[in-house]
N, C-alpha and C positions, 0 to 999 in steps of 0.2 A: 642456763647461765654457766654451763660447764667450761666454756672457753673464755670466761671473763674473770680476771683477778683484781682484787682491790689493792691499791697501794696507798701510801700516806694521805691523810685528809679525806679519805673515803672516795677518792677518784678511781673510777674503774678503768682497767686496761684490757684491751682485746688481746687475743692469743698472739697476734703478730707484734705486740709491744706498743701499739699506739692507743691513744684514747679515742673513744667514740666521737662521731661528728657533733653530737649535741653538746659536747663539752668544749669543742674547739670553735675557732672563729668561723670556719666554713659552714658550720651548722647553725650559726646565729644570724638573725636578720639585723642589718645595720640600724634599722629604725626601732628595734626592740623585739624581744621574743625569739622563737626559733623559726627557721625557714623549713621548707619541705624536707630537705635532706636531714636536718636536725631532728625533725619529728620522726622520720622513717628510722633513723638510727636509734632513737629512744625506744620506739616500739619494738625494734629487733632485740634490744638489750633487756627490755622489760615486757615479756610476753603477758598478754592479758590487759595491758595498759589501754586506757581509753583516751589518751592524749590526742587532742585535735587542734586545728588551726585557731588562731585568735579570732574573736568576733570584732571585726574592724568596722562594721556598719555603724553609721551615726546613730546615736540613741533615738533621735526623732524619727528615723526610718524603721526602727524595730517595732514590731507589734507588741504592746505591753503584755507581759505574762507568757510570751513565747519562749521556746527552749533557748534560743540565742539570747534573748533579753535577760533571762534568768541566769544563764552562764556568765554574761557580762557583769551583771549586778553582783553576783557572788564573787567573781574574780576581783572586781574593784574593791569590794569591802575587805576581802582577805589581804590583798596586796597593799592597800592603804594602811591597814593595821600593821603589816610587816614593816612598812616604810617608817611608821611612827615608832615602833618598838624595837626593831632589830637592826636598824641602820644607824650609822653615825650621823651627826648633824651635817658634816661635810658631804657625805654621800646623799643625804636627803636634799641638799641644796644643789647638787651637781646635776645640770640638765642632761649630761651625757652618761649618767650612771644607768646600769642595766634596768634597775627597778623603775626609774623615771621614764625611760624609753618605753618600757612595756606598759606602764600606766597611760602614757600618751597614746600608744598604739590602740589600746582597748577603749579609748575615749573616756577615761576615768576623771 
């Protein structure tokens, strides 16, 4: 993390003065979550991170108790709680908010 500096609001900047892809539009998937470029830039900025792609498989197709099913279940519980506690009513109702897009993508 030697070539990364923090600026206001905790946003990281790379040595060349730009923000990493996972914080910009090009690293985000329009349907919610991060795309491959966003995940790659997050891993590069946070060594040792185990961030991986979203579990987009329909819940009925997942084997109960499998690693993917457990990841999905955990994510859905955590993000639904965040939606209730940490977002405004306006954001919670907005179908285009990042949190609602990601919950839809994960089939929550």
